[in-house]
C-alpha positions in Angstrom: 0.0 0.0 0.0 2.8 2.4 0.8 4.5 1.7 -2.5 1.2 2.5 -4.2 1.0 5.8 -2.6 4.5 6.7 -3.6 3.7 5.7 -7.2 0.7 8.0 -7.2 2.7 10.8 -5.6 5.4 10.4 -8.2 2.8 10.6 -11.0 1.4 13.9 -9.5 4.7 15.4 -9.2 5.5 14.5 -12.7 2.3 16.1 -14.0 3.0 19.3 -12.1 6.5 19.4 -13.5 5.2 18.8 -17.0 2.8 21.8 -16.7 5.6 24.0 -15.3 7.8 23.1 -18.3 5.0 24.0 -20.7 4.5 27.4 -19.0 8.2 28.0 -19.2 8.1 27.3 -22.9 5.2 29.7 -23.3 6.9 32.6 -21.4 9.2 33.7 -24.2 6.2 33.9 -26.6 4.2 35.9 -24.0 7.1 38.3 -23.4 7.7 38.6 -27.2 4.1 39.5 -27.9 2.2 40.9 -25.0 4.9 42.2 -22.7 7.2 44.0 -25.1 5.6 47.5 -24.7 8.8 49.7 -24.7 8.4 53.2 -23.6 9.4 55.4 -26.5 11.2 58.7 -26.3 8.9 61.6 -27.1 9.1 62.9 -30.7 9.9 66.5 -31.3 7.8 68.0 -34.1 10.0 69.1 -36.9 7.4 71.5 -38.3 4.5 73.3 -36.8 2.3 73.5 -39.9 0.6 70.3 -40.7 -0.2 69.1 -44.1 -3.6 67.7 -43.3 -5.9 65.4 -45.1 -7.5 68.1 -47.2 -7.2 71.8 -47.7 -9.7 74.0 -45.9 -10.9 75.6 -49.0 -12.4 79.0 -48.5 -14.5 81.2 -50.8 -12.2 82.7 -53.5 -14.9 84.8 -54.9 -15.0 88.6 -55.6 -18.5 89.9 -55.8 -19.7 93.3 -56.7 -23.3 94.4 -55.9 -24.3 97.0 -58.6 -27.3 98.8 -57.0 -29.4 100.9 -59.2 -30.1 104.1 -57.4 -31.7 106.0 -60.2 -34.4 108.6 -59.5 -37.2 106.1 -60.4 -36.5 104.2 -57.3 -37.4 107.1 -55.1 -39.9 108.7 -57.6 -39.7 111.8 -59.7 -42.2 114.2 -61.3 -45.5 112.5 -61.7 -43.8 109.0 -61.7 -44.4 106.9 -58.6 -41.5 105.4 -56.8 -40.7 101.8 -57.6 -39.3 101.4 -54.0 -41.0 104.0 -51.8 -40.2 102.0 -48.6 -36.5 101.6 -49.5 -36.7 97.8 -49.4 -33.7 97.6 -51.7 -31.6 99.0 -48.9 -32.7 96.4 -46.3 -32.6 93.5 -48.9 -29.1 94.5 -50.1 -28.0 94.6 -46.4 -29.4 91.1 -45.9 -27.7 89.9 -49.2 -24.3 91.1 -48.1 -24.8 89.7 -44.6 -25.9 86.4 -46.0 -22.8 86.3 -48.3 -20.5 87.0 -45.4 -21.8 84.0 -43.5 -20.4 81.8 -46.2 -16.9 83.2 -45.8 -15.4 80.7 -43.3 -11.9 79.9 -44.4 -9.1 81.5 -46.4 -9.2 82.6 -49.1 -12.0 84.7 -47.7 -14.8 86.2 -49.8 -14.4 89.8 -51.0 -17.4 92.1 -51.5 -17.6 95.4 -53.3 -20.5 97.9 -53.6 -21.4 100.2 -56.5 -24.3 102.6 -56.2 -24.8 103.9 -59.7 -27.1 106.2 -61.6 -26.0 108.7 -64.4 -22.5 108.4 -63.0 -20.5 106.3 -60.6 -18.8 108.5 -57.9 -16.1 107.4 -55.5 -18.1 108.3 -52.5 -20.9 106.0 -53.6 -18.7 102.9 -54.0 -16.8 100.5 -51.7 -13.8 98.7 -53.0 -13.5 94.9 -52.8 -13.4 94.2 -49.1 -12.5 90.9 -47.3 -15.3 89.7 -45.2 -15.6 86.8 -42.7 -18.4 84.7 -41.2 -17.9 86.2 -37.8 -21.2 87.9 -36.9 -19.2 90.9 -35.5 -16.9 91.2 -38.6 -16.1 94.9 -38.9 -15.8 94.8 -42.7 -19.3 93.4 -43.1 -20.7 96.0 -40.8 -18.8 98.7 -42.8 -20.4 97.5 -46.1 -23.9 97.2 -44.6 -23.7 100.7 -43.0 -22.8 102.3 -46.4 -26.0 101.0 -48.1 -28.6 103.8 -48.1 -31.3 105.2 -50.4 -30.0 107.6 -53.0 -31.3 109.4 -56.1 -28.6 109.4 -58.8 -30.7 110.5 -61.8 -30.4 108.0 -64.8 -29.1 104.5 -65.2 -25.6 104.0 -66.7 -25.0 100.2 -66.6 -21.8 100.6 -68.7 -20.1 102.9 -66.3 -20.9 100.6 -63.3 -19.6 97.6 -65.2 -16.4 99.4 -66.1 -15.8 100.4 -62.4 -16.4 96.7 -61.4 -13.9 95.4 -64.0 -11.3 98.0 -63.0 -11.6 96.8 -59.4 -11.2 93.1 -60.5 -8.0 94.3 -62.3 -6.7 96.4 -59.4 -7.3 93.7 -56.9 -5.7 90.9 -59.0 -8.9 88.8 -59.1 -7.8 86.7 -62.1 -4.1 86.5 -61.0 -5.2 85.2 -57.5 -7.5 82.6 -59.2 -10.6 84.2 -57.6 -14.0 84.0 -59.3 -15.4 87.4 -60.4 -19.1 87.9 -59.9 -21.4 90.8 -60.5 -25.0 91.1 -59.1 -27.0 93.9 -60.7 -30.3 95.1 -59.2 -32.3 97.6 -61.4 -35.8 98.7 -62.1 -35.1 100.2 -65.5 -33.4 100.3 -68.9 -30.0 101.9 -69.6 -30.1 105.6 -70.1 -27.8 108.6 -69.7 -27.3 112.1 -71.1 -26.2 110.8 -74.5 -29.7 109.7 -75.2 -28.9 106.7 -77.4 -31.3 104.1 -78.6 -32.0 101.0 -76.5 -30.2 98.7 -79.0 -27.1 101.0 -79.0 -26.9 101.0 -75.3 -27.0 97.2 -75.2 -24.7 96.9 -78.1 -22.2 98.9 -76.0 -22.8 96.7 -72.9 -22.5 93.5 -75.0 -19.2 94.5 -76.5 -17.7 95.4 -73.2 -18.9 92.1 -71.6 -17.4 90.0 -74.4 -14.1 91.9 -74.7 -13.5 92.2 -71.0 -15.8 90.6 -68.4 -16.3 87.3 -70.3 -12.5 86.9 -70.8 -11.9 86.9 -67.1 -14.8 84.4 -66.5 -17.0 87.0 -64.8 -20.5 85.6 -63.9 -23.3 88.2 -63.9 -26.7 87.9 -62.1 -29.5 90.3 -62.9 -32.5 91.1 -60.7 -35.1 93.3 -62.5 -38.2 94.8 -61.0 -41.2 95.3 -63.2 -44.1 96.7 -61.3 -45.3 99.0 -64.1 -44.0 97.0 -67.1 -42.7 100.2 -68.7 -38.9 99.9 -68.6 -37.5 96.6 -67.4 -39.7 94.5 -69.6 -38.2 96.2 -72.6 -34.6 95.2 -71.4 -35.1 91.5 -70.6 -34.5 90.2 -74.1 -31.3 92.2 -74.4 -29.9 90.9 -71.1 -30.8 87.4 -72.0 -28.7 87.5 -75.2 -25.7 88.8 -73.2 -25.8 86.7 -69.9 -28.5 84.0 -70.5 -32.0 83.7 -69.2 -31.0 81.5 -66.3 -29.0 84.3 -64.8 -32.0 86.7 -64.8 -34.5 87.0 -62.0 -37.7 89.0 -62.3 -39.7 90.3 -59.4 -43.2 91.7 -59.4 -42.8 93.5 -56.0 -39.9 94.7 -53.9 -40.8 92.2 -51.2 -39.5 89.5 -53.6 -36.0 90.9 -53.5 -35.1 89.1 -50.3 -36.0 85.8 -51.9 -34.1 86.4 -55.1 -31.0 87.5 -53.4 -31.2 84.3 -51.3 -31.5 82.2 -54.5 -28.3 83.9 -55.9 -26.4 83.0 -52.6 -27.6 79.4 -52.8 -26.6 79.3 -56.5 -23.1 80.8 -56.0 -22.3 78.4 -53.2 -24.0 75.3 -54.6 -26.6 75.2 -51.9 -30.0 73.4 -52.3 -32.5 75.9 -53.7 -35.3 76.6 -51.3 -38.4 78.8 -51.4 -39.3 81.0 -48.5 -41.8 79.6 -45.9 -44.8 81.8 -45.3 -47.4 81.2 -42.6 -49.7 82.9 -40.1 -50.1 80.3 -37.4 -47.8 77.3 -37.9 -46.2 75.2 -40.7 -44.6 71.8 -40.9 -41.6 71.3 -43.2 -39.2 68.4 -44.1 -35.5 68.6 -43.2 -33.3 66.4 -45.4 -30.4 64.4 -43.9 -26.7 65.1 -44.6 -26.9 68.8 -43.5 -24.2 70.4 -41.6 -26.3 73.4 -40.7 -29.7 75.1 -41.4 -29.8 78.9 -41.4 -33.3 80.4 -40.7 -33.7 84.1 -41.5 -36.9 85.0 -39.8 -38.9 88.1 -41.0 -42.0 88.7 -38.9 -44.7 91.1 -40.0 -44.5 93.0 -36.7 -41.9 93.1 -33.9 -44.5 91.7 -31.5 -44.5 88.3 -33.2 -42.4 85.5 -31.7 -41.7 82.3 -33.6 -40.7 78.9 -32.2 -39.0 76.2 -34.1 -39.3 72.6 -33.1 -37.1 69.8 -34.7 -37.9 66.3 -35.7 -37.2 65.0 -32.2 -39.7 67.4 -30.7 -37.1 69.6 -29.2 -37.5 73.3 -29.2 -34.6 75.2 -30.9 -33.0 77.3 -28.1 -30.0 79.4 -27.7 -29.2 77.3 -24.6 -28.3 74.5 -27.0 -24.5 74.7 -28.1 -25.5 73.7 -31.6 -27.7 76.8 -32.0 -26.6 80.4 -32.6 -29.0 83.4 -32.8 -28.3 86.9 -34.1 -30.7 89.8 -34.0 -30.9 92.3 -36.8 -33.1 95.5 -37.0 -35.8 93.9 -39.2 -35.1 90.1 -38.9 -33.5 87.4 -36.8 -31.1 84.7 -37.9 -31.1 81.2 -36.2 -28.3 78.8 -37.3 -28.7 75.1 -36.1 -25.7 72.8 -36.5 -26.2 69.0 -37.1 -30.0 69.2 -37.6 -31.8 65.8 -37.3 -33.7 64.9 -40.5 -37.5 64.5 -40.5 -40.6 66.7 -39.9 -39.9 70.1 -38.3 -42.3 72.8 -37.4 -42.7 76.6 -37.1 -45.3 78.0 -34.7 -46.2 81.5 -33.8 -46.2 81.6 -29.9 -46.8 85.3 -29.5 -48.6 88.0 -31.5 -50.5 87.8 -34.8 -49.6 88.3 -38.4 -47.6 86.9 -41.3 -44.1 85.4 -40.9 -41.7 84.9 -43.8 -38.7 82.6 -43.3 -35.8 82.1 -45.7 -34.2 78.7 -45.2 -30.6 78.1 -46.2 -29.6 74.5 -46.2 -25.8 73.9 -45.8 -25.0 70.3 -46.6 -22.0 68.4 -45.4 -19.1 69.0 -47.7 -17.2 66.7 -50.1 -13.7 67.9 -49.2 -11.2 67.4 -51.9 -8.2 65.2 -50.6 -6.5 64.8 -54.0 -5.4 66.5 -56.2 -4.1 69.7 -54.5 -5.4 73.0 -55.9 -1.9 73.5 -57.5 -1.3 70.4 -59.7 1.7 69.7 -61.8 1.8 68.7 -65.5 3.4 65.3 -65.9 1.9 63.4 -63.0 -1.5 61.7 -63.0 -3.8 61.8 -60.0 -6.9 60.2 -58.5 -9.8 62.4 -57.5 -10.2 61.6 -53.7 -12.7 63.3 -51.5 -13.7 63.0 -47.8 -17.4 63.2 -47.0 -17.0 64.4 -43.5 -18.8 66.5 -40.9 -17.3 69.8 -39.7 -15.5 68.0 -36.9 -13.8 65.6 -39.5 -15.9 62.6 -38.5 -17.5 60.5 -41.3 -21.0 61.4 -42.4 -23.1 58.3 -41.7 -25.0 57.2 -44.8 -28.6 56.3 -44.0 -30.2 53.3 -45.9 -33.6 55.2 -46.0 -31.8 58.2 -47.5 -29.4 56.8 -50.1 -26.8 58.9 -51.8 -25.2 58.4 -55.2 -21.7 60.0 -55.6 -20.5 61.1 -59.1 -18.4 63.9 -60.5 -16.6 65.2 -63.6 -13.4 67.0 -64.6 -13.7 69.9 -67.0 -10.4 70.6 -68.8 -9.4 74.1 -70.0 -10.6 73.3 -73.6 -14.1 72.4 -72.3 -13.8 68.6 -72.5 -15.5 66.7 -69.8 -14.5 63.4 -68.2 -17.1 61.7 -66.0 -15.9 60.3 -62.7 -17.1 57.2 -60.8 -16.1 56.6 -57.2 -15.3 53.7 -55.1 -15.8 53.8 -51.4 -12.7 53.5 -49.1 -12.8 53.6 -45.4 -14.6 56.0 -43.1 -16.0 58.5 -45.6 -13.2 58.4 -48.1 -14.0 57.9 -51.8 -11.6 57.3 -54.8 -11.9 57.7 -58.6 -9.7 56.1 -61.3 -6.5 58.0 -62.3 -6.7 61.0 -64.5 -3.7 62.5 -66.4 -4.0 66.2 -67.4 -2.7 66.8 -70.9 -2.0 70.5 -70.8 -1.5 73.4 -68.5 -4.4 75.6 -67.4 -7.4 75.8 -65.1 -9.3 72.5 -64.6 -12.5 72.3 -62.8 -13.5 69.2 -60.6 -17.2 69.0 -59.8 -18.4 66.5 -57.1 -22.1 65.7 -56.8 -24.0 63.6 -54.3 -27.6 62.9 -55.4 -30.3 61.9 -53.0 -34.2 61.4 -53.0 -36.6 63.9 -54.3 -34.1 66.0 -56.2 -31.8 66.6 -53.1 -28.3 67.4 -54.3 -25.0 68.3 -52.7 -22.5 69.9 -55.2 -18.9 71.0 -54.5 -16.7 72.6 -57.1 -12.9 73.0 -57.1 -10.6 74.8 -59.5 -7.3 73.0 -60.1 -4.4 75.0 -61.7 -2.2 72.6 -63.7 1.3 74.0 -64.2 4.6 73.0 -65.8 6.8 73.1 -62.7 9.1 70.7 -60.7 7.1 67.9 -58.9 7.6 64.9 -56.6 6.8 61.3 -57.4 6.4 58.6 -54.7 8.5 55.4 -55.1 7.8 53.9 -51.6 5.2 53.0 -50.4 3.5 52.6 -53.7 0.0 54.0 -54.1 -2.7 51.5 -53.2 -0.2 48.9 -52.0 -0.6 46.3 -49.3 1.9 46.3 -46.5 2.3 43.3 -44.2 3.3 43.6 -40.6 2.9 46.3 -38.0 5.9 48.6 -37.5 7.2 51.5 -35.4 8.1 53.6 -38.6 7.3 54.0 -42.2 10.1 54.3 -44.7 9.4 56.9 -47.6 11.2 57.4 -50.8 10.3 60.1 -53.3 12.0 61.7 -56.4 12.1 65.3 -57.4 11.3 65.6 -61.2 11.0 68.1 -63.9 9.6 67.0 -67.4 10.0 63.4 -66.2 13.6 63.7 -65.3 15.3 63.7 -61.8 16.7 67.1 -60.9 19.1 68.7 -58.5 16.9 70.7 -56.0 19.7 73.3 -55.5 19.4 74.4 -59.2 15.6 75.0 -59.0 15.0 76.0 -55.4 16.4 78.5 -53.0 15.1 76.4 -50.1 17.6 74.2 -48.3 17.0 70.7 -49.8 16.9 69.3 -46.2 13.7 71.4 -45.5 12.2 71.2 -49.0 10.1 68.0 -48.8 7.8 67.0 -45.9 5.6 63.9 -45.2 2.8 63.2 -42.9 0.2 60.5 -42.3 -3.0 62.5 -42.9 -5.4 59.6 -42.2 -5.2 56.6 -39.9 -7.7 53.6 -39.9 -9.2 55.1 -36.7 -10.2 58.2 -38.8 -7.7 60.4 -37.1 -4.3 61.7 -38.3 -0.8 61.6 -37.1 0.4 65.1 -36.0 4.0 64.3 -36.9 5.4 66.1 -40.0 8.9 65.0 -40.9 11.4 66.3 -43.5 12.8 63.9 -46.2 16.4 64.1 -46.7 18.4 64.2 -50.0 19.9 60.8 -50.8 23.7 60.7 -50.8 23.9 58.3 -53.8 21.2 59.6 -56.2 20.5 63.2 -57.2 16.8 64.0 -56.9 16.0 61.2 -54.5 14.7 61.9 -51.0 14.3 59.4 -48.1 12.9 59.5 -44.7 11.0 57.7 -42.0 7.7 58.6 -40.2 8.3 57.5 -36.6 4.8 56.6 -35.4 3.3 53.2 -34.3 1.6 51.6 -37.3 -0.3 49.1 -35.2 -3.8 49.3 -36.8 -5.2 47.2 -39.6 -6.7 49.2 -42.5 -6.3 52.2 -44.8 -3.7 54.9 -44.3 -3.3 58.1 -46.4 0.1 59.6 -46.8 0.6 63.2 -47.8 4.0 64.4 -49.2 4.5 68.1 -49.8 7.1 70.0 -51.7 7.3 73.4 -50.2 10.0 75.8 -51.4 10.9 79.1 -53.1 11.5 78.8 -56.8 14.6 80.5 -58.2 12.9 81.2 -61.5 10.0 83.2 -60.1 11.2 84.0 -56.5 7.7 82.8 -55.4 6.9 80.1 -52.8 5.6 76.9 -54.5 3.8 73.9 -53.2 3.2 70.5 -54.7 1.2 68.1 -52.6 1.1 64.4 -53.4 -1.5 62.0 -51.9 -1.2 58.3 -51.7 -3.0 55.6 -49.8 -1.9 52.1 -48.7 -3.3 49.3 -46.7 -1.6 47.7 -43.7 -2.3 44.1 -42.6 -0.9 42.4 -39.5 1.6 39.5 -39.9 1.4 36.2 -38.0 3.7 37.6 -35.3 1.4 40.7 -35.0 -1.6 38.4 -34.5 0.5 36.7 -31.7 1.1 40.1 -30.2 -2.5 41.1 -30.4 -4.1 37.8 -29.2 -1.3 36.3 -27.0 -3.6 35.9 -24.1 -6.3 34.2 -26.2 -3.6 31.9 -27.6 -2.4 31.2 -24.0 -5.9 30.3 -22.8 -6.5 28.2 -25.9 -3.2 26.2 -25.3 -4.0 25.7 -21.7 -7.5 24.5 -22.5 -6.1 22.1 -25.0 -3.7 20.8 -22.5 -6.4 20.5 -19.8 -8.7 18.7 -22.3 -5.9 16.4 -23.6 -4.7 15.6 -20.1 -7.8 16.6 -18.1 -6.4 15.1 -14.8 -3.0 16.5 -15.3 -3.0 18.5 -12.1 -5.0 16.2 -9.8 -3.5 12.9 -11.0 -5.5 9.8 -12.0 -4.3 7.6 -14.8 -5.4 4.2 -15.4 -3.4 1.4 -13.8 -3.8 -2.1 -12.7 -5.6 -4.9 -14.5 -9.2 -5.5 -15.6 -10.3 -9.3 -15.5 -13.1 -10.1 -18.0 -14.2 -13.7 -17.4 -10.7 -14.3 -16.0 -8.9 -12.8 -19.1 -6.5 -10.1 -18.1 -6.4 -6.6 -19.7 -3.7 -4.3 -18.4 -5.0 -0.7 -17.9 -3.0 2.5 -18.8 -3.5 6.0 -20.0 -6.5 8.2 -19.3 -9.2 6.3 -21.2 -9.8 2.8 -22.5 -12.7 1.5 -24.5 -14.6 -1.7 -24.1 -16.8 -3.7 -26.4 -16.4 -5.6 -29.7 -13.9 -5.3 -32.5 -12.2 -1.9 -32.5 -12.3 -1.5 -28.7 -9.2 -1.6 -26.4 -10.8 -4.4 -24.3 -12.8 -7.0 -26.3 -15.4 -8.8 -24.5 -17.4 -10.2 -27.4 -15.6 -11.2 -30.7 -18.8 -11.5 -32.6 -19.9 -7.8 -32.2 -18.6 -4.6 -33.6 -18.3 -1.2 -32.0 -17.7 0.3 -28.6 -20.1 -0.5 -25.8 -18.4 1.5 -23.1 -15.3 3.1 -21.8 -13.2 3.3 -18.6 -11.7 6.4 -16.9 -9.8 6.7 -13.6 -11.4 8.2 -10.6 -9.5 10.2 -8.1 -7.5 8.2 -5.6 -8.2 9.0 -1.9 -7.1 7.9 1.5 -9.7 6.5 3.9 -9.8 7.4 7.7 -7.6 4.4 8.4 -4.9 5.7 6.2 -5.5 3.2 3.4 -5.3 4.4 -0.3 -8.5 3.7 -2.1 -8.4 3.5 -5.9 -11.3 3.0 -8.3 -12.4 3.3 -11.9 -15.5 4.5 -13.6 -17.1 2.5 -16.3 -19.5 4.3 -18.7 -21.6 1.9 -20.8 -24.7 1.7 -22.8 -27.9 0.3 -21.3 -28.6 -1.6 -24.6 -26.8 -2.2 -27.9 -29.4 0.1 -29.5 -28.6 3.0 -27.2 -26.7 6.0 -28.7 -25.5 7.2 -25.4 -23.3 5.8 -22.6 -26.2 6.3 -20.2 -25.1 4.1 -17.3 -22.1 4.9 -15.0 -20.7 2.4 -12.4 -17.8 2.7 -10.1 -15.5 -0.3 -9.6 -13.1 -0.2 -6.7 -10.0 -2.4 -6.2 -10.8 -6.1 -6.0 -14.5 -5.5 -6.7 -16.5 -7.5 -9.2 -19.6 -6.6 -11.3 -21.5 -8.0 -14.2 -22.0 -5.9 -17.4 -22.8 -7.1 -20.9 -23.3 -10.5 -19.4 -19.7 -10.8 -18.4 -18.0 -10.9 -15.0 -15.6 -8.0 -14.6 -13.1 -7.6 -11.8 -10.7 -4.6 -11.1 -7.3 -5.3 -9.6 -4.9 -2.5 -8.8 -1.3 -3.8 -8.8 
């Protein structure tokens, strides 16, 4: 009995030792994968200015408002005034204020004002003035304060147009790649002291437009008032031949001027066109999804009227909400709501009585251009890439009930159009096929998202293609798949001109070591790395630059790399930028999976060990002998089968299959100090049974009958 205990003890010690050895073998893997978090030294930023995923494109537009202040507006002789209440003044103030709200980023919008009649005097004009979206912008206030009713005799369009053109020239509108726009408001036909015929006046206007304004790409909008039908109606056909009928707006009363000004703003900035909402008690309206903001300009009939707006979630729009801003003006109030929820909204008059008119401006989420840059080089193709993101740079969630279809086109300088189809990348990023510009000049990229019921988002970008030095990316290649996480990314680019490598010192005044910069502008998490690193000239090849971005590339998915050439050209002495965009995909290696899931692997291995040797820790392997009708069968291992042919212990040669199996039970010491050993026999209650549904315990020297056979267990 004592020797039996020693044997069992030795088996248990061996099992514990085996487990210890296995754990020791696993420790290096654990340390290699889950325990190798080395504290890295902080990285000093090499450049403060980040490259970023996309450029914050502003509003490079120069707009002149030409305001007809002829005597007919205020009335003269026996002729009644066409604007006795000076609505043109309030409407024009609203127009300029509404324009300013769109000027959020550089390059900012510039607005000029020309009050005209027989002549255009300096004291009645305001030069092109930069305005910003800040409600307290001083330049906007200055413009608004200078709009007042005047009586300037006749109506000389040609003089007003010439002053506007000269301003575009003086302020380098074309040179700065800004879009020139003229908005004319008038109630009459051209006339001055020369007393020409109507056809001669318009022949003069048409010639000036074609020789000067059209050549700089100036867009003209015309708003004409025709309450009497005496003057403006005669001019319409002439204006249509010059600027086109879709640029002409006709109003029957001065009250409509606000609405037409609003339509021009929406058209200029590619905003969804909306009609004014007019009600006397309440009104429900639908708000589309994919809107960054809604701007409500509320015009009550009297100052005593108060209007409440309730959104689709039945919440009242209040200044207490951080997504709501309110600005009071003398005759109206502006309410701007950010991130408006789609669905049914409602206006309701909660105080006073009368009519309320509300002009809604819908500001959709923008398709921000990631590639190409606004300055593109001739000799390198590009993909059109855009990011459909919210103002906080998080992806816009596409709703199945409000599907969007993305499309676009590239218009080359010669007017040829190439249609674009987009593939969806990750987290709001969309890609087109490659496009190779064939000549220098101004290309236009138009991005369109089309939804239900005519809903459309449209963004337009002007791309200047130039024959200048440019960079090409050798590594990592665009759209490549990289295997294995890493702590840095190696980058190799070349500096080229006309498809040849060039010496940077011959083209740029900038130190070559600070000429080319790289940044990961997009991570799989949707964020960006803030590290901008300079690429260094290679010692062995002229025109080759190399470097490393030292961040942890430890996420699976899409990355977007931006490489920027930023230096002063010797030929022009001007600063020049060329930005290259490339995407690549990173996938983990087998070792990375071990690093990520080491604890899962450890648990799985231990589970397999426990299953394979389920009594490893507690002991209990089969031993001794099983006597079947006196025939001896030595027992060993953790499990032995009994039955017919195919079993470890055969008790009936005439039958096939397994009838039962034997497993050890835990050995234990009884109160007298004797070691008791036993086995469990699991067997079927009948040959037809599919389960081992009977369990019996057989101790040392015990006998039992199963399957009609006498079985005895003897522990050696």
